N, C-alpha and C positions, 0 to 999 in steps of 0.2 A: 548710785554706787554705795552710798552710806547706809542704805537700807539692807544691803545684801552681804556686806563684809563686816565681820566682827572687829577686824583690825586693818588699818591701812598704814603702811610705812613708806617713807620716801626720804631720799637724800638730795640736797641741792635742788635742781630743777624738779626732781621727784617730790621733794618736801613741799615745794610751792604747789605742785599739782595736788598733793595730798590735802593741803589746806583748802584749795579751791573746791575740791569734791566733798569736803566734810564740814566746812564752816557754815553755820546757819545764817540765813538772811532774816529779814524782818518777819517772814512767814514761817520761820523755822524749817526751811528747806535749804539745800546746798546753794552757796553763792553761784556756782557754775554747774551746768550740766556737762557731762563728758564731751558732748559734741560741740560745745562752745569753746573748749580750751585751745584747740588747734588755731582757730581764727584769732584768739586773743594773743597768742605768741607770734603769729605771723605779723600782727599789727605792732606789738610792743617790743619785740626783740631788737629791731633796729634802733629803738630809743634807749634800750638798756645797754647795748653794745654798739654805739655809733661808729660806723666804719670810717668816717672822715676825720674823726678827732678823738683824742683821749684827754680827760681832764683829771689826771691823778694829783692828789694832794696828800702825801703821806710823809710825816715828819721823820727826820733821821738825826739823832743827837750829834751836834757839832757840824752838821752839813752846812749851815749858814756861814760858819767860819771858813770852811773850805771854799765856798762860793766866793766870799769876799776876797780871799787870798788869790784865787784865780783871776778875779776881776782886776785886782791891783797889778798882778803880773801883766795882764793884758794892757792896762792903761800905760804902763811904763815901757813895755818892750814890744808888744804885738800890734798895738793900735795903728802905727804907721803903715802896716802891711795888710792886716786883716781887720775887717769891720763887723764881725759877727760873733765875737767871743761870748758875749752874753747869751746869744741864742744857742751856741754850742753847749755852754754850761747848763742852760735850762733843759736842753735835750738830754744831756747825760744824767741830769738830776731826775728827769721824768723816767728815763729808761731803767735806772739802777735803784732809785730810792723811793719810788712811788708805785702804787698799783696802776695797772693799765687804764682803768676806768674809775671815776670817783664814786660811782654807785648811787649818786643822789637821785636820779630819776627812778631807779628801782626801789629805793627806800621810800620815796614819796608815794609811788604807785601802790606799794604793798600797804602802807599805812592808810591811804585813802580807801582802799578796797575793804580792808579788814576792820578798820576803826579800833575801838577799844575792846573788842572781843578777846577773851582769854582762852588759854589752852584747855581748861576744864569744860568749856562750853561746846566742844565738838559734838557732832551728831553721831559719831561712832568712835571707838578707841583709835588713837593715832600714836605712832612712834616716829619721831623726827630727830635724827642725830645731828650733832655739830661737834666741834672740838674746842675744848677750853685751852687757850694758849698760855694762860696764867698758871693753871694747875697742871697743864700738859697731859691731859687725859680726855677721853670722849665725854661729851655731855649729851645725855639721852633725854630729850623732851618727850614726856609721856603724859597723855591726858588722864590716864588712870592715876599716876602718881600725883598729878596736879590736883586731883579731887581730894586727896588725903593729906597733902602737904602744900600749904599756901606759899611757901618759899619757892616752890617749883611751878606755881600757877602763873606763868609768864604771859604777857601780852602776846597773842598769836603773831602779831606783826614782827615782834622781836625774834620770835622763833624762826619765822620765815627768812628774815634778813640774815640771821646767824647761819642757818644751814646752807645759804646760797653765797656766802662770802668767800668765794673761791680765791685761794692764795694767788698772788700775782695779778689776777684779773680785777678783783674787787677788794676794798679795804677790810681789815678785821672789824668786828663790831663789838661795841661796849654798851651794856645796859644794866639796869639795876631793878631788883624786885623787892619791894617793901612788904614784910610779912610779920606775923606774930613773933617770929624768931629774930627779927631784926631786918637788916638790909643785906640781901645776897647780891653779889657782884658777878656779872658774867662778862668774859672777854673771849669772843668766839670767832672761829673761822669755819669754812665749809665742812659739812659732815662727811664729805667724800674722803677727807684725810683719814677718817677712822672706819667708815662703813659706807662705801658708795653703792653697795648692794645690801640693803638693810633687812633682808629676808630673815636672817637668824635673830635679829633684834625683835622682830614681830613674834617669832616662835617663842623666844624667851619670855616676852611679855605675856603671851597667852598661857604658857605653862605655869608661870608664877601666879597668874590670876586664878587659874583652875585649882592650883594647890591651895590658894587662900580661901576659895569659896567651897571647895569640895568637902563633903562630910568625912571623907577618908584621906588622911594626910599621905597615905601610901598608894594613892591612885596611880595605876600603871599607865604609862604613856601609850602602851599598845591598845588601850581601850578607847583612845581618842583618834578620830580621823581629822587630819588637817587637810583642808582644801586650799591650795596656795597658787596664786597667779603672780609670777615674778616677771616684771618688764624691764628689759635692758634698754640702753640708749644707743646701742651700736658701738662698734670698735673698729679700729684700723689694723687690728692684729693680722699679720700676714702681708699687709700691703706696704708697711713701713718697717724696714729692717735696719738695725744699727750695727755697723761693722766694728767689732772690737778685737780684731786680730792683733792690733798693737794696743793692748789695754793700758800701757804706761802713758799713752797720750791723752787719756780721758781724765781731764781735770774739770774744774768747776764750769768752764765755758762749754765743754762738750755735753755735760749733763743738762744744761739749761738752754743751749742753743744748738739744737739738732737740725738735721736736714728737713727741708720742706716746712720751715717755721715751727718745727716740733720742739717739745720740751721733754727729752727722754726720761729724766728723773720722775717727773709728774706722771708721764704716760706709763712707766713701769709700775709705779705704786698703784695707780688706778686699776690697771689690768690685773695685777696680782690680787688686790683686795677683792675685786669682783669675782674672779675665778675661784678664789679660796672659799668665799661665801657659798658659791654654787656647789663646790666639792663637799663642804661641811654639811650643807642642807641635804644633799643626796645621801650622805652617810647617815645622817640623823634619821631620815625617813626610811632607810633601807629595812625591809622586813616588817614594817608597820602597815596598818591599814591605809596609810597615806601614800604608799609607794607609787600608786598610779594616779594621784591627784595633785602632783606637783608639776605645774606647767610653767616652764621658763621660755620666754620669747626673747630672743637675742640674735643679733647678726654680727658677724665679724668679716674682715676682708674689705671694709669700706675704704674709700680714699681718705687719707688723713685730713684733707681739706673739708670733707663732709663732716668729720667728727670734731673739728677744732671748736673749742668751747665758745669762742666769741665770733664765729663766722655767721653773722646775722645779715648777710646780703640776701636780697629778695630771691635771687637765683638759688642759693643754697637752702633757704628755708623751704621753698617749693620742692626742691630736690629731696629733702628729708621726708616730706609728705609722700612723695612718690615711692621712696624707699620703704616707708612703713606700709603703704598699701600693697606693695609687691611682697612684703614679708608675710602678709596674711595668706598669700597663695602658696607659700613654701611649706614643705613638710615640717611637722613637729620635730624639733631637734633637741639634743642634749649634748653637753660638753664631753668630748673625748679626753679623759684625764691623761692620756699619754701624749697627745698632740696639742691639747689646749683649744682645739677648734670645735665649733658646733657642727654636729653631723646628724642626719636623719635618724630617728630612733629605729631600733630593730623591729622586725615584723612581730616578734612575740610580745612587744609592748603596745602594739596597736590594738584598738578595739576590734572585736570580732566583726569581720565583714567590712572593715575600713582599710582597704589597701592603700588608698590615696588620702592619708590622714594629714590634713593641713592645719596650720595655726588657726585659720578662720573656723574650720570645723570644730576644732578643740575648744575654741572660745564659745561657740554656740552651745556645745555640750556642757561646758562649765556654767554658762548662764542658766541653762535648764536645771542643772543640779542645784544651783543657788536658789532659783525660784521655787523649786519643790521644797527645799529646806525651809525657806521663809514661810511658805504656806503651812508646813507642818508645825513650825514654832507658833504661828498665829493661832492655829487650831488648839495646840496644847495650852497656850496662854488663856484662850477663851474657856 
């Protein structure tokens, strides 16, 4: 994959996949082939999100005082009747003031896989977003920027942990980078907070680099053909509806504890960010040579249980593989901006003679195009 794409961008799980496809091994080839990634996650996801336990350990200022106060009350007034106040307190502490999982297994796995490799050592250009909770703004990890600014040349393991630090599920991540400019401190959470569909970030990175290297600073974007493959992770849009007829009853609890173990506030933000990125990308490419080279593969209407971040049961993981394989056989779709749902593209957008234009067929066509382009570049280079 790293041989055929000029830029690879990914957020959260996509950021990890980006690293797996573009980080060099000892032979300067990618750590993982694309066909090895599925089996890796089938094996490791239950260890990252253990279904039988959660080991959160997240500090909260003053919480120890509250815990001691509750225990004192228990010893004085409750002990004769109830015998598990400490367990209750620990349960409340874990539910309200710690992430659901401690992330230790994921952090160790990432560091062992990637070792001391840095962001600047990628086999192709990568863009991996996170969010800085100290500065309260997106943090865009870019291999191109890392090559010219050593304060941004982070350990790739730190980048991967940062972009996957999903709020509530995993703890925020702190790390430091020592450079010629001094020490730069990062305090980060999952990039999905800012860009869970990072397509526009990749386009921005590419256009900036073209502007920097082009002999003409006024090079028109219309002269460039972007070939874009955008992969979604599926959504439960349409399957899970939140009733807000009585909006006055929607307080903090309603936004975080929705039906079916959902978290409405997080779900709303994730869906909105992803859809808006798709809308903006379509607008950006409208009328350019790239208009027919933007392939977005996404599915909505899944069961909420299928899409829940930490549903790492063997049954659900295998079901996701089945969903993905089935998605290959579906017609190429694009989002309907009126309804927000993905619908098969119109006949006028299908290639000539391709009445049954599926995602699988589109990917084969894209692969051929990329292969031809690489051969052309190799010939020009020679």
